[in-house]
C-alpha positions in Angstrom: 126.6 55.6 65.4 126.9 53.9 68.7 127.4 57.2 70.5 124.2 58.6 68.9 122.1 55.8 70.3 123.3 56.4 73.8 122.2 60.0 73.6 118.6 59.2 72.5 117.6 57.4 75.7 114.8 59.2 77.5 113.3 57.9 80.7 110.0 59.3 82.2 109.8 58.9 86.0 106.5 59.6 87.7 106.7 60.2 91.5 104.3 58.2 93.6 103.0 61.2 95.5 101.4 62.6 92.3 99.1 59.7 91.8 97.8 59.8 95.4 97.0 63.5 95.1 95.0 63.0 91.9 93.0 60.3 93.6 92.1 62.4 96.6 91.1 65.4 94.3 88.9 63.0 92.3 87.2 61.8 95.6 86.6 65.4 96.8 85.2 66.7 93.4 81.6 65.5 94.0 81.5 67.0 97.5 82.8 70.3 96.2 80.1 70.3 93.3 77.4 69.5 95.9 78.5 72.3 98.3 78.8 74.8 95.4 75.2 73.9 94.2 73.8 74.2 97.8 75.4 77.6 98.2 74.0 78.9 94.9 70.6 77.5 95.9 70.6 79.3 99.2 71.8 82.4 97.5 68.9 82.3 95.1 66.4 81.9 98.1 67.9 84.9 99.8 67.6 87.0 96.6 63.8 85.9 96.2 63.2 86.7 99.9 64.8 90.2 99.5 62.6 90.9 96.6 59.4 90.1 98.7 60.8 92.3 101.6 61.5 95.2 99.1 58.0 94.9 97.6 56.3 95.1 101.0 58.4 98.1 101.9 57.3 99.7 98.8 53.7 99.2 99.5 54.1 100.5 103.0 55.9 103.6 101.6 53.0 104.2 99.2 50.5 103.9 102.0 52.4 106.3 104.2 52.5 108.7 101.4 48.8 108.6 100.8 48.2 109.1 104.6 50.6 112.0 104.6 48.7 113.6 101.7 45.4 113.2 103.4 46.8 114.6 106.7 48.2 117.6 104.9 44.9 118.2 103.1 43.0 118.0 106.5 45.5 120.5 108.1 45.0 122.9 105.2 41.2 122.6 105.6 41.4 123.2 109.4 43.8 126.2 108.9 41.4 127.7 106.3 38.4 127.2 108.6 40.2 128.8 111.5 41.2 131.8 109.3 37.5 132.2 108.2 36.4 132.0 111.9 38.9 134.6 113.0 37.9 137.0 110.2 34.2 136.6 111.1 34.9 137.1 114.8 36.9 140.3 114.1 34.1 141.7 111.8 31.2 140.6 114.1 32.4 142.3 117.4 30.6 145.7 116.6 26.9 144.9 116.2 24.5 142.2 117.3 23.3 141.6 113.7 26.9 140.5 112.6 27.1 138.2 115.7 23.9 136.4 114.8 25.1 136.2 111.2 28.4 134.6 112.3 26.7 132.2 114.5 24.3 131.1 111.7 27.3 130.9 109.2 29.6 129.0 111.4 27.3 125.8 111.2 27.1 126.3 107.5 30.9 126.4 107.2 31.2 123.3 109.5 28.6 121.5 107.4 30.6 122.4 104.2 33.8 121.0 105.8 32.1 117.8 106.8 30.8 117.4 103.2 34.4 117.8 101.9 35.7 115.2 104.4 33.0 112.8 103.5 33.9 113.1 99.8 37.6 112.4 100.6 36.6 109.4 102.7 34.7 108.0 99.6 37.7 108.5 97.4 40.1 106.9 99.9 41.8 103.8 98.6 41.6 100.5 100.5 44.9 99.1 101.8 46.5 96.0 100.0 45.7 92.6 101.3 49.4 91.6 101.4 50.1 94.3 104.0 47.5 93.0 106.4 49.5 89.8 107.0 51.7 89.7 110.1 55.3 89.6 109.2 57.1 87.1 111.4 60.5 88.3 110.5 60.0 91.7 112.2 60.0 90.2 115.6 63.6 89.5 116.9 62.5 86.7 119.3 61.6 84.5 116.3 64.5 85.1 114.1 
């Protein structure tokens, strides 16, 4: 039995360097938590600001699209008016009656085009108030 007792002896040895590391880790933990929280906060602000920028760009694109549609409509009207004027000029070269007819019809056609333009200007949408603000971020000297 004496030999069995000698084999049961277990000794636990803890090196002194392990204790020192655990103390330094516990001292750095609050600093790391604060830095992580600050980084997440800054990231959230960046995401919010990107949302605002994307929305303002969406508004600008919509306004440009509307302007483009209006410009295309005006170009179509001008082309149609020019085609009508050319047709009348070709048919009115033979007699003086036709020339007087085209000269009296030209103001009527111009008057009709002006009425169409005035209708479009009444239907035209006003720009959004948010786009009237000056965006400081677009000027590189202030970044």
